[in-house]
N, C-alpha and C positions, 0 to 999 in steps of 0.2 A: 504494500499500500504506499502510495506516494504522500508525503507530508509537505508542509510549506517550504522547508529547507530544500527538499528535492525540486520543488517548482522553482525556487529562486536559483538553484544551481543549473536547472535546465535553461532558464532565461539567460543566464550569464553565458552558458556554453553556446547557445544560439547566436549570440552576438559576436563571440570570438572563441572558437573551439581550440585555439592554440594558447589561450590564456594559461599562465603558470599556475600550478596547483597551490603554490603558496599565496598567490594573489586571490585565487577563488576562496581558499581557506579563510583568509582575512576578511573578505567581504561577507561571507555567510556565518562567520563566527565559530568555525570548527578547526581542529588541528588538521595539518596537512594529511596525515595518515587517514583520519576519519573522512576527509573530503575525497581522497583518492578511492577509499572504499565505496563511498556513495556513487562516484562516477562510474566505477567498475560495475556496481550493481545496477545502475541505470542502463549501462551498455548490455550487460548480461540479460536484463529483463526485456530488452528490445525497445525500451522507451527512447534510447538514442540508437538510431540505425547505423550512423557512421559519423565520423568527424573528418570533413574534407574541405578542400578549397572550393569556393564558388567563383567561377571564372566569368568575366563579363563577355558575353557572346560577340558583341560587335567589335571588341578590341582584338579578337582572334579570327575575325573574318566571317562570323556567322551572322549576317545582317538580315536574314529572313526568319520570321517566326510565324508558323502556320498552325492553325487549329483545324483538325480534319474530322468531320463526322463520318463515320463508317456504318453502313447498313449491310447486314449479313443476310444471306439467303436463308429462308426458313428450312429447318431440318439439317443445316450444316453443322459441322463439329466446331462449336465455339471454342472448346479447349485447344484444338489445333490452331485456330486463328490466334488466340491469346498467346500460345507458346511461341509462335513464329513472330508475331508483331512486337512482343516484349524482348525478343533477341536482337532487334535492329537498334543499333546504337543511336542513330539520329532521331529515333522516336524517344522523346524524354518523358512523356507521360502517357498512360493508357487508362481511360476511365470508362467503366461500364455504366451507361446513363439510362435515365427514364426518358420517355417521350418517343418521338418518332424515329429516333436513331438508336443504334445498338451501342456504339462506342464513340468516344471523343478522344483524339490523340493530339499531343502537342509535339510538334516537329521543328527542328532548327536546320536551316540550310544556309549555304553561302550566297546563293543567287536564286531568282525565280526559275531560271533554266534548270538548275540542279534540283529544285523542288518538283518541277514538272517531270524530269527524268526519274526521280525517286517514285513519284506517283505511278508512272507508266510501267517502270520496270520492276518495282518491288511491291508497293502497297496494293495496287489493283490486281496483282497476280497472287496474293495470299489466298489460301483456301476460304471459300464461303463469302468473299467480298462481292456484294451485289452492286453497290453504289457508294460514292463518296461525295462530300460537299466540303470544299476548303475555304476557310477564311483566313486571310493574311493580315496579320497585325501591322498597322501603320506606324504605331508608336507604343512603346511599353511604359505606362505611367507608374505602375507599381508592380513589383514582382518580388515575392518573399517566400522563404520556407519556414520562417519563424512563426511559431504559435504564440498567441497572447496570453502568457502566464501572468 
């Protein structure tokens, strides 16, 4: 069970996953070893999936963000589709959604031409894909992975 100290620790880690244990301990009022134990438990429990760098896509050449609705054929193997689409590196998110569409994907590409090629040669050839609808983001005004603790 997570307590207030765990929530404060998660909030700090979300802002800076490289923050020194001694600094974390000072802020939350625990010893370094107790803080390290809590961080390890948060990781072991799955509350913290990973601690990694968040790269700014536009600075490394990924200027196109697309959200793609995918409709699947009735009776197809959704498990096979999910297995294959989640294995594609440029597909950053896969959401099973309600409404008229089956899935919503978030994809990053360098150019619209590369996005078009991805759609034609990879996505539309996945098992069960009946139809897609693509929305291209003109500007990202907010994007975060941080939860509001």
